[in-house]
N, C-alpha and C positions, 0 to 999 in steps of 0.2 A: 478550415477543418470541416469535413462533411459531418452530417448529423449522425451517420453510423459510426464514425470515428469518435465523436463525442460520447455516444452511448457506450461504446466499447471501453473507452477510457474511464468513464464513471463506474461502469460495472466492475472493471478490474480494480479500481481504487477501493470500491466498497465491498468487493468479494461476493458479488451476487449475480443472479441470472437476470434475464429481461423482466420477468414479473416482479422480482425484488427491486429492481431499479425503478420501475414505474411506481411502485408503492412508496419507495423512499422519496422519489421526486415529488409526490403529492403531499408528503408529510413535512418537507423542509423547503426552504427558499434558496435559490442560487444555482440549482443544477440546470435548470432551463430545458428539461426534457419533459414534454407534456404527453407525447404519444410516440409509439414506435410502430413502424410498418412491419408486416410479416418478414420482409427481407432483413430489416434491422434487428428484429428479434432473433432471427436465425444466426446472424453474425455474432451477436452477444452470446447466445447460448452455445455456439460452436466453440467458444474459447474455454468453456467449462471443463470438458474432458482433458484438455492439455494441462489446466491448472491442477486437476486432481492427480494426474500422472506425475507432475512435478512435486506435489505434496507427498507422494508415496516414495519419492526418491530416498534411498538409504543414505544416511549421513555417515561420514567416515568413522567418527567415533566421538563420544562425549567426554567431558572431563570427569574423572573418577570422583565420587562424592568426598573422599578424604582430602582432595585438593581444592575443593570449592571454598570460597570466602565464607566465613562464619559470622561476620559483623556487617551490618548495613554500611554502605558507602566505602567498604574496604577495597572492592574491585568493581570497576565498571567495564563492560564490554561495549565498545563503540564501533559504529559502522556508518558509512555514508554512501549514498548512491545517487546517480544521475549523470549527466543531465537527462531529464525526461524529454521525450520527443515533443510534448506539448506542455506549455506552462500551466500551472494551476490556475483555474478560472477565478479563484478566490483572491490570491495575492501575487500571482505571476511567478511563483517559485518553481524552479526547475531541478532542485536538489533536495534530498531529505537526509537528515542526520538522526541517528538513534543511539541511545546509550541505555544499557540495562544493568541495574544493580544485581550482581551475581548472587548476593545473599537473599534478597527479597523478591527478585524478579520484577521489581518496579521499573517501568520503562519511561524514558524521556524521549520525546520526538520533537524535532524542529524542522521547519522548511526554510530554504534560502534561495535567493536568486543567483548566487555565485558560490564557488567552491574554494573558499580561502580559509586560512588559519583563524582569522577573526570570526568567521561564521561558526567554527567549531567551538 
């Protein structure tokens, strides 16, 4: 993986721009990005307008409030996605699974190396 790919991957995972990525990298261990060239910064920052445009995308429709769960753990909304093009540098995971409690909006997230029923 090229260094610009690693920077773009980490920026996308953290939801930040090049400056935020460098600040985060200085504050934590394990990212492995100490400096970004001007070209690398341009690559990372060029992905931001696309992310903003996707965030503004209008959803088809939400669940009417009368149909939402009223008690915690009554309804979980689950989703999984992957495989990612690059495994996580932390544990090698290539899939992510999410479950959100509809009543409390509490989210559970897990990463896995495979996409099987046992992982869910």
